[in-house]
GUVEX-6189 format. One record per atom (N, C-alpha, C): residue in three letters; y negated, x negated, z. Coordinates in steps of 0.02 Angstrom, whole numbers, padded with zeros to 5 digits, always signed. Layout:
N
AlaYXZ...
This chain:
152
Met-06007-05007+03122Met-05983-05007+03166Met-06030-05032+03234Ser-05990-04991+03289Ser-06030-05014+03339Ser-06020-05066+03386Tyr-06071-05099+03425Tyr-06041-05146+03447Tyr-06070-05138+03536Leu-06039-05150+03565Leu-06054-05130+03648Leu-05997-05176+03703Arg-06042-05170+03753Arg-06015-05227+03816Arg-06038-05199+03890Ile-06001-05155+03898Ile-05997-05121+03947Ile-05970-05155+04036Trp-05988-05199+04056Trp-05954-05215+04117Trp-05943-05201+04188Ile-05886-05176+04219Ile-05893-05137+04265Ile-05851-05157+04327His-05856-05160+04388His-05857-05196+04421His-05797-05132+04486Ile-05749-05153+04486Ile-05702-05063+04500Ile-05676-05114+04581Val-05671-05084+04640Val-05628-05100+04704Val-05596-05023+04683Phe-05526-05032+04715Phe-05486-04987+04747Phe-05436-05002+04782Ser-05416-04971+04854Ser-05381-04985+04913Ser-05317-04941+04914Thr-05276-04992+04945Thr-05208-04936+04943Thr-05195-04861+04983Lys-05160-04827+04977Lys-05173-04764+05040Lys-05166-04791+05102Asn-05215-04750+05146Asn-05233-04762+05200Asn-05237-04820+05218Arg-05270-04894+05183Arg-05278-04940+05183Arg-05211-04990+05217Glu-05155-04954+05187Glu-05085-04984+05222Glu-05083-05061+05197Pro-05068-05130+05228Pro-05079-05197+05184Pro-05013-05204+05154Tyr-04999-05158+05113Tyr-04941-05181+05059Tyr-04954-05266+05020Leu-05017-05277+04982Leu-05040-05327+04959Leu-05014-05376+04992Ile-04966-05410+05029Ile-04946-05479+05043Ile-04976-05530+04987Thr-04960-05591+05012Thr-04965-05630+04958Thr-04913-05629+04908Glu-04853-05626+04925Glu-04806-05634+04848Glu-04803-05546+04816Val-04813-05491+04877Val-04829-05455+04841Val-04870-05429+04797Arg-04937-05461+04802Arg-05001-05467+04785Arg-05006-05485+04705Ala-04979-05533+04701Ala-04955-05590+04667Ala-04895-05536+04617Lys-04860-05503+04599Lys-04855-05433+04560Lys-04881-05411+04547Val-04902-05374+04573Val-04954-05304+04554Val-05005-05343+04518Leu-05015-05387+04522Leu-05084-05426+04505Leu-05072-05427+04426Arg-05010-05469+04429Arg-04973-05489+04340Arg-04975-05417+04321His-04927-05372+04353His-04922-05306+04334His-04959-05303+04295Ile-05032-05273+04337Ile-05096-05253+04299Ile-05104-05266+04244Thr-05123-05344+04257Thr-05132-05386+04205Thr-05104-05358+04114Glu-05055-05376+04111Glu-04996-05347+04081Glu-05000-05290+04068Asn-05021-05228+04090Asn-05028-05159+04086Asn-05071-05156+04032Cys-05137-05184+04086Cys-05212-05175+04012Cys-05187-05219+03975Lys-05197-05266+03952Lys-05173-05289+03881Lys-05120-05252+03831Glu-05071-05196+03856Glu-05043-05143+03817Glu-05093-05095+03799Lys-05141-05080+03874Lys-05177-05021+03854Lys-05230-05047+03828Gly-05263-05102+03787Gly-05319-05103+03762Gly-05364-05104+03814Ile-05375-05139+03854Ile-05413-05122+03952Ile-05423-05195+03935Tyr-05470-05214+03934Tyr-05528-05291+03924Tyr-05545-05310+03998Leu-05484-05353+04028Leu-05480-05367+04094Leu-05495-05419+04108Gln-05547-05435+04130Gln-05609-05504+04138Gln-05586-05538+04205Ala-05565-05517+04249Ala-05554-05550+04322Ala-05523-05488+04361Ile-05461-05500+04381Ile-05417-05474+04457Ile-05394-05501+04501Asp-05407-05489+04570Asp-05376-05509+04622Asp-05408-05443+04657Gly-05353-05496+04736Gly-05374-05424+04807Gly-05358-05466+04866Tyr-05332-05403+04896Tyr-05318-05427+04980Tyr-05268-05390+04994Leu-05256-05374+05085Leu-05197-05347+05098Leu-05203-05278+05077Glu-05260-05255+05070Glu-05262-05194+05052Glu-05289-05131+04994His-05330-05202+04966His-05358-05192+04907His-05381-05227+04845Ile-05392-05186+04790Ile-05394-05244+04737Ile-05477-05247+04695His-05484-05265+04673His-05550-05293+04625His-05534-05292+04591Cys-05562-05261+04517Cys-05581-05269+04424Cys-05628-05272+04409Leu-05655-05340+04351Leu-05703-05323+04333Leu-05679-05309+04253Ile-05695-05251+04204Ile-05683-05225+04158Ile-05741-05224+04090Ser-05728-05236+04034Ser-05763-05202+03998Ser-05750-05149+03943Leu-05795-05082+03968Leu-05759-05060+03922Leu-05779-05023+03861Asp-05740-05005+03803Asp-05770-05021+03753Asp-05775-04940+03721Gly-05819-04888+03691Gly-05821-04846+03668Gly-05777-04775+03653Glu-05749-04789+03697Glu-05676-04748+03687Glu-05665-04733+03757Gln-05693-04785+03800Gln-05646-04782+03863Gln-05715-04750+03916Ser-05667-04742+03967Ser-05722-04704+04025Ser-05696-04719+04084Ile-05737-04734+04133Ile-05705-04785+04205Ile-05679-04717+04231Ser-05656-04655+04227Ser-05614-04642+04273Ser-05569-04627+04242Lys-05541-04643+04173Lys-05476-04659+04130Lys-05450-04716+04131Val-05483-04758+04141Val-05476-04839+04152Val-05422-04836+04218Val-05487-04831+04273Val-05455-04840+04349Val-05390-04781+04354Gln-05377-04714+04306Gln-05307-04682+04318Gln-05249-04702+04301Leu-05277-04757+04213Leu-05222-04795+04211Leu-05170-04842+04244Ile-05241-04885+04254Ile-05229-04939+04306Ile-05192-04906+04379Lys-05227-04871+04413Lys-05185-04851+04462Lys-05141-04800+04472Gly-05110-04777+04406Gly-05064-04717+04398Gly-05011-04777+04381Glu-05008-04800+04351Glu-04939-04859+04329Glu-04921-04872+04360Ser-04992-04922+04416Ser-04948-04985+04446Ser-04929-04961+04500Ser-04937-04901+04524Ser-04892-04867+04581Ser-04833-04843+04561Asn-04844-04815+04495Asn-04756-04785+04477Asn-04716-04873+04482Trp-04733-04916+04444Trp-04716-04968+04424Trp-04692-04998+04490Ala-04732-04990+04549Ala-04710-05008+04620Ala-04681-04987+04659Asn-04667-04932+04657Asn-04605-04887+04672Asn-04554-04880+04653Lys-04535-04906+04574Lys-04482-04912+04538Lys-04461-04974+04542Asn-04478-05011+04565Asn-04464-05077+04586Asn-04472-05099+04677Gln-04461-05046+04703Gln-04468-05053+04775Gln-04491-05113+04805Ile-04559-05137+04789Ile-04615-05206+04817Ile-04617-05192+04893Ala-04651-05112+04893Ala-04672-05102+04953Ala-04601-05081+05016Ser-04617-05098+05066Ser-04576-05078+05120Ser-04546-04998+05139Gly-04632-04946+05105Gly-04616-04903+05101Gly-04635-04861+05009Lys-04656-04799+05021Lys-04694-04793+04963Lys-04771-04801+04944Phe-04766-04850+04901Phe-04821-04886+04860Phe-04884-04815+04815Ala-04935-04803+04838Ala-04989-04777+04831Ala-05043-04798+04840Trp-05101-04796+04766Trp-05163-04806+04818Trp-05205-04740+04834Gln-05267-04758+04839Gln-05313-04722+04897Gln-05336-04674+04823Asp-05335-04611+04839Asp-05378-04582+04763Asp-05437-04612+04736Asp-05487-04626+04801Asp-05565-04624+04800Asp-05555-04710+04775Tyr-05612-04728+04715Tyr-05641-04802+04710Tyr-05692-04820+04705Phe-05730-04865+04699Phe-05803-04888+04701Phe-05807-04921+04604Ala-05859-04910+04587Ala-05847-04935+04533Ala-05931-04949+04533Val-05964-04984+04478Val-06050-05011+04475Val-06031-05060+04411Ser-06093-05034+04393Ser-06100-05071+04335Ser-06135-05154+04333Ile-06103-05198+04277Ile-06118-05269+04310Ile-06184-05289+04242Ser-06219-05328+04250Ser-06260-05350+04184Ser-06238-05401+04151Glu-06245-05406+04097Glu-06211-05477+04065Glu-06226-05543+04107Ser-06292-05540+04110Ser-06303-05612+04152Ser-06268-05633+04214His-06250-05586+04254His-06220-05567+04308His-06139-05572+04321Tyr-06080-05550+04243Tyr-06034-05555+04242Tyr-05977-05615+04275Glu-06016-05673+04275Glu-05955-05724+04272Glu-05981-05744+04377Lys-06029-05741+04396Lys-06034-05748+04457Lys-05977-05672+04485Val-05990-05619+04474Val-05947-05564+04501Val-05873-05586+04482Ala-05847-05598+04428Ala-05784-05635+04403Ala-05769-05700+04456Asp-05826-05729+04470Asp-05799-05792+04528Asp-05792-05769+04604Tyr-05839-05725+04614Tyr-05812-05672+04673Tyr-05751-05657+04676Ile-05729-05598+04619Ile-05664-05568+04613Ile-05598-05633+04639Lys-05630-05660+04594Lys-05569-05736+04611Lys-05553-05765+04663Asn-05602-05768+04720Asn-05590-05786+04774Asn-05567-05750+04835Gln-05557-05680+04829Gln-05551-05623+04856Gln-05510-05661+04947Glu-05452-05697+04942Glu-05437-05715+05019Glu-05472-05759+05031Gln-05507-05800+05012Gln-05566-05845+05037Gln-05617-05796+05083His-05643-05752+05038His-05686-05721+05046His-05676-05660+05119His-05615-05661+05129His-05586-05604+05159His-05570-05619+05219Ser-05562-05698+05219Ser-05549-05720+05283Ser-05620-05727+05341Ile-05669-05700+05306Ile-05749-05693+05325Ile-05780-05626+05344Lys-05755-05571+05310Lys-05771-05530+05297Lys-05712-05466+05301Ser-05729-05420+05334Ser-05669-05383+05324Ser-05703-05316+05249Phe-05638-05278+05228Phe-05648-05218+05169Phe-05679-05183+05194Ser-05710-05168+05245Ser-05769-05100+05259Ser-05814-05140+05258Asp-05826-05194+05282Asp-05888-05232+05307Asp-05913-05221+05238Glu-05885-05251+05202Glu-05894-05255+05118Glu-05916-05219+05064Ile-05860-05138+05080Ile-05897-05076+05064Ile-05961-05053+05081Asn-05952-05057+05153Asn-06006-05037+05182Asn-06071-05063+05145Glu-06079-05148+05142Glu-06137-05191+05117Glu-06136-05157+05047Phe-06074-05164+04985Phe-06087-05142+04918Phe-06145-05089+04930Met-06131-05019+04971Met-06159-04948+04971Met-06240-04967+04985Asn-06247-05002+05043Asn-06302-04974+05061Asn-06355-05036+05016Lys-06344-05097+05000Lys-06361-05137+04949Lys-06379-05118+04875Leu-06319-05065+04840Leu-06318-05064+04776Leu-06360-04992+04760Trp-06332-04944+04782Trp-06378-04886+04755Trp-06376-04824+04808Met-06353-04830+04862Met-06338-04769+04893Met-06400-04762+04951Gly-06343-04790+05001Gly-06389-04781+05100Gly-06470-04745+05092Lys-06506-04766+05105Lys-06557-04725+05118Lys-06593-04687+05070Glu-06588-04719+05019Glu-06612-04663+04955Glu-06580-04603+04920Ala-06507-04602+04961Ala-06481-04545+04951Ala-06480-04505+05006Gly-06504-04536+05056Gly-06502-04468+05108Gly-06453-04485+05157Ile-06401-04546+05129Ile-06337-04552+05178Ile-06346-04616+05221Ser-06313-04610+05278Ser-06320-04644+05335Ser-06264-04710+05325Phe-06244-04757+05321Phe-06185-04807+05313Phe-06210-04859+05397Pro-06135-04862+05397Pro-06068-04860+05394Pro-06029-04827+05367Leu-05998-04798+05302Leu-05951-04744+05305Leu-05885-04774+05346Ser-05842-04729+05360Ser-05781-04757+05386Ser-05728-04774+05313Val-05741-04813+05297Val-05669-04810+05243Val-05601-04829+05266Arg-05553-04758+05219Arg-05497-04740+05213Arg-05447-04778+05206
């Protein structure tokens, strides 16, 4: 038997960054994603978000890929949201997403960060947050990319 734990911090936004995820809608979406992850065998350690985006901390198993897990989470939840008419218009997620691996020694800190999104975003915008992640983690100068990028 193989044993592995690969922590991934995933962030994705609503289509065109529409602020669909007001408090009561966000609670329903987060609850639904949590239930769906359990059903699909996706180990979701932490989830939260704000008006236009969601953060997830997941652990991949040996059969899962980041792209497949994100597709399962986003595709199923947008279908559910539209079927249940939880938003004023057609609910959709942006095609893009952000994903970064997290070391075992940092996953609790990342989980705590994810669980406090509303408080965090009272200080920092989503665009600022993504640009900070991109510059700090791996892209920026080393990749020859100039940030800030506009986040759709």
